[in-house]
N, C-alpha and C positions, 0 to 999 in steps of 0.2 A: 611401540615409535619415537622419536623426538620429534619434539611438533616446536616451530623458533616463538618470535620473544609475540609476534606479531597475533600469531593463533594464541598464542596463552591470556592475549590483553583483550581479547573476540569474546574468548570461554567466560571468561571474567564479566565481561559484559551481559552478553545473554544469561550467565548462572548458574551454567552446565559446565563440569570439568570429566572430559567426553577416556570413558575405558579403554575404548576403544578412535584412535586421534582419526584416523587413516578416514571414518567415517566422514567428521568434519571437513575434512580437505576434500573429500570426489564432493560432500557439498555446497564445496565453494569455484568447482574446476570443469569452466564457461568448455561445451560442446568448439565454442574454436579454438583450444589445448588440447581440445583431443583426443587420446590414442587409443589403442588396443589394451593399451599395457595403461592410459591412463582413463578409465571412464570420461565420463560428467555426470553433469549431476541432476541431466536431465528422468530420471527412472525416478530418482531420491523424490526429483519438486512432486514429480504427479502423485507420493506416496504422502507426498506433505500438503497435498494441497486440501486431501483426503483427513489425516488428524489434528491439521488446522481448522476445519468444517466439522467434528463434534465435536475439538473440545469450548468450537464458539456456541455451536450448538447447545451443550449439557451445561455451558454460563447465565444461557439466556434464559432458558427455561426457569433456569435456581434462580432467577435472580427478581421473575417476576411470573411467580406462578400463578398469576390471573389472568397473563398478554393469551390474544387469542393468536392461531397459528397467521392470519390477514400481521397481526402487530409485528408476532419476534420472525417474518423472510425478510422487510425492507432492514431489518436493525441487522439480519444475519450477514447481510450481500453489503451490507458495508461495511462493517470487521475484517470480509474476506475478502471482499474486493484487491485487485490487485493493486490496487495506489496505495491502499492503509496496507498491506504488507512492503509496497518501497522505501514507504517512511515506516517503517521498524525499521526495516537494511536499513539506512540511516542513520538512524536514531542509534543503532547498534555496531553500527561499523562494520557492514558486511560487505560492502561496494569498498569499501578502504582494500576487503582483504581478497575481492576474487583472486580467481588467477583465468585470467584468458587473452586470446591470439593476438597475437598485433596489430590486425586491422582493425578487431571489435578493438584492442584499447585504442590505439585512431580517431575512433570518431567517438567518443566518450562515452564507452558501454559503461563505467563505474555510475555514471549518473542514470543511465536505460531506466523506465517503471516498469515497463513490461520485467528490463532483464532481473534489476534489485527486487522485480515480486517473487520472482520465480527463484531465486537464491536464497528467499529468505526463508520461501514452500520448502528447498532442500533443504538447511539448518534443521529445518521442523523433524520431518525425517526424521534426517538423523541423528539427532537427540531419541526417539522415536526406536529408534535400530539397536540405540547401544543403552539408553535404560527406561525401552517399556512406555508406557501411554504416561502415567501416570503422570512424571520429570516431563515431559513436553505437551501434557498441557497444562502443569503449573509452568512450566517458561514462559507460552503462549499468555493465557493469564497475566505472567509479571510484566511482558515485555507493553502487551496494549494496555493493560494497565486502564485507567482513567476513558479509554476510549470504551468501554466494552459499558461503564456507567452514560457516556452519552453517547451510547449508538441509535437512541431511538431521535434524537435532537440527524444524526450524520446522517441518518433513515434517509430522509425530508432531499427529495431532491431538489434543487435551490433556483434550475430553470422550474422546471414546474407548479410550484410554491411559488412563484414570483408571476408566471402566469395568470394560476388560479386568482391569486390576489389582485388583480389589474383585470378581469375580466368581472370578478365582483363588480367593480365600481365605473362598468362598461368602459372599458378601455382597450384602447389593441394592445395585442401580444407587444412582448418590449420585444427591442430590439435592439442586435449588436453588430457594435460597429469593431471590425480590425483597426487599430491608430497607428500599432505600429511592428514591425518584425525584427528584430536584434538576434546577434550573437551570427557565432557559423553554424550552414545550412548544417552538417549533424546535430547541433544542440542552440535552437532556436525558443527562445524567447520571447511572449507571444503575450503586446498587451493589448487585450482588447474594455470595452466599455458598454456595458449597455445604457440603453432608452426607454423611458414610460413618451407616451402622451404628453402626462399633466408638467414635463420639462425636468424632472428628476432623474437625476443621470450617478454612473456612478463606475471606476476600472479597477482595474483589479490586473497583474501577470500570472504567468507562469508557462512551463514549459510546453503545455500543448494549448493548441486551442483550445479548446474545449475546458479544460482545467482553470484556464483562466475568462471561458464565460462564466464558469458555474462558478465561482469565486468571487463573480461581479456584482451577478446573479445573488447570492449568500450578503452579501455584504450589505446593497441598496433592502433588502427584502427588510435584514434586519435593519435601517433605517425609519425605514416606513413599518415597520413594527411597532417599534420604539415612540 
């Protein structure tokens, strides 16, 4: 099967040259453009989620041979959550290569967290089906890179950690105020400010209100702890 220049570029970024490039094409085909002769990536996404989970569980156990299950679980969740998969998809250009229906494309589908995360998982499954688990695992470890080493830090939920910090100092739980919502309805950007009783504040912007709250909490907690 002959593939386009953009798919060759994506293969280069992924670090895997497909023997069966039709698997990559399927991994990039969203249900909005699927047909009986052009299957969507949903089944691959289901499989890729499991391949990613095994690769990450194996990597974490090998990286820290003394960590208890209670320490490994939050690190694992931080690495396999949809937001992390979406970040990797953006970095590798998966979103740019997605095949979408017109309505999904017009609504900003290439930038949606869930859609990008699903596509990244589908790509992992495509590599697994093309060359086996070791190839898929090696790609995952390469693309996730420093995130694996930083998993213990990322596993901390910033809002929970900031609330615990405040309560330990006899303060009320932090308050989160939405300052602004900008951008089109299909792709809003939220600006949120977190406030402590003691007067300290921090602001952050993100594509979802929850992500903005998390980012603001993380920034304020880092400043207060330092």
